C-alpha positions as a Markdown table, in Angstrom:
| # | Residue | x | y | z |
|---|---|---|---|---|
| 1 | Unk | 2.1 | -154.4 | -41.7 |
| 2 | Unk | 3.9 | -153.1 | -44.8 |
| 3 | Unk | 0.9 | -151.1 | -45.9 |
| 4 | Unk | 0.9 | -148.7 | -43.0 |
| 5 | Unk | 4.5 | -147.9 | -42.0 |
| 6 | Unk | 3.6 | -144.4 | -40.8 |
| 7 | Unk | 1.2 | -145.6 | -38.1 |
| 8 | Unk | 3.7 | -148.1 | -36.8 |
| 9 | Unk | 6.4 | -145.4 | -36.6 |
| 10 | Unk | 3.9 | -143.2 | -34.7 |
| 11 | Unk | 3.3 | -145.9 | -32.2 |
| 12 | Unk | 7.0 | -146.5 | -31.7 |
| 13 | Unk | 7.6 | -142.8 | -31.2 |
| 14 | Unk | 4.8 | -142.7 | -28.6 |
| 15 | Unk | 6.4 | -145.5 | -26.7 |
| 16 | Unk | 9.8 | -143.9 | -26.8 |
| 17 | Unk | 8.4 | -140.6 | -25.6 |
| 18 | Unk | 6.6 | -142.4 | -22.7 |
| 19 | Unk | 9.8 | -144.2 | -21.7 |
| 20 | Unk | 11.8 | -140.9 | -21.9 |
| 21 | Unk | 9.2 | -139.1 | -19.8 |
| 22 | Unk | 9.1 | -141.9 | -17.2 |
| 23 | Unk | 12.9 | -141.9 | -17.0 |
| 24 | Unk | 12.9 | -138.1 | -16.6 |
| 25 | Unk | 10.3 | -138.3 | -13.8 |
| 26 | Unk | 12.1 | -141.1 | -12.0 |
| 27 | Unk | 15.4 | -139.1 | -12.2 |
| 28 | Unk | 13.6 | -136.1 | -10.7 |
| 29 | Unk | 12.1 | -138.2 | -8.0 |
| 30 | Unk | 15.4 | -139.8 | -7.0 |
| 31 | Unk | 17.1 | -136.5 | -7.1 |
| 32 | Unk | 14.5 | -135.1 | -4.8 |
| 33 | Unk | 14.8 | -138.0 | -2.3 |
| 34 | Unk | 18.6 | -137.7 | -2.4 |
| 35 | Unk | 18.6 | -133.9 | -1.6 |
| 36 | Unk | 15.9 | -134.5 | 1.1 |
| 37 | Unk | 18.1 | -137.1 | 2.8 |
| 38 | Unk | 21.2 | -135.0 | 2.5 |
| 39 | Unk | 19.3 | -132.0 | 3.9 |
| 40 | Unk | 18.1 | -134.0 | 6.9 |
| 41 | Unk | 21.7 | -135.2 | 7.5 |
| 42 | Unk | 23.0 | -131.7 | 7.6 |
| 43 | Unk | 20.2 | -130.3 | 9.8 |
| 44 | Unk | 20.3 | -133.0 | 12.4 |
């Protein structure tokens, strides 16, 4: 484990990037749903 610290760091960065991307897409998705609902409320 102590022999390859760089590969471990790389894995950790990959996981963090994935989490950040997932969070970003979830935020976009909820924002889209929210605007969609508000738009429907205004139209009807």
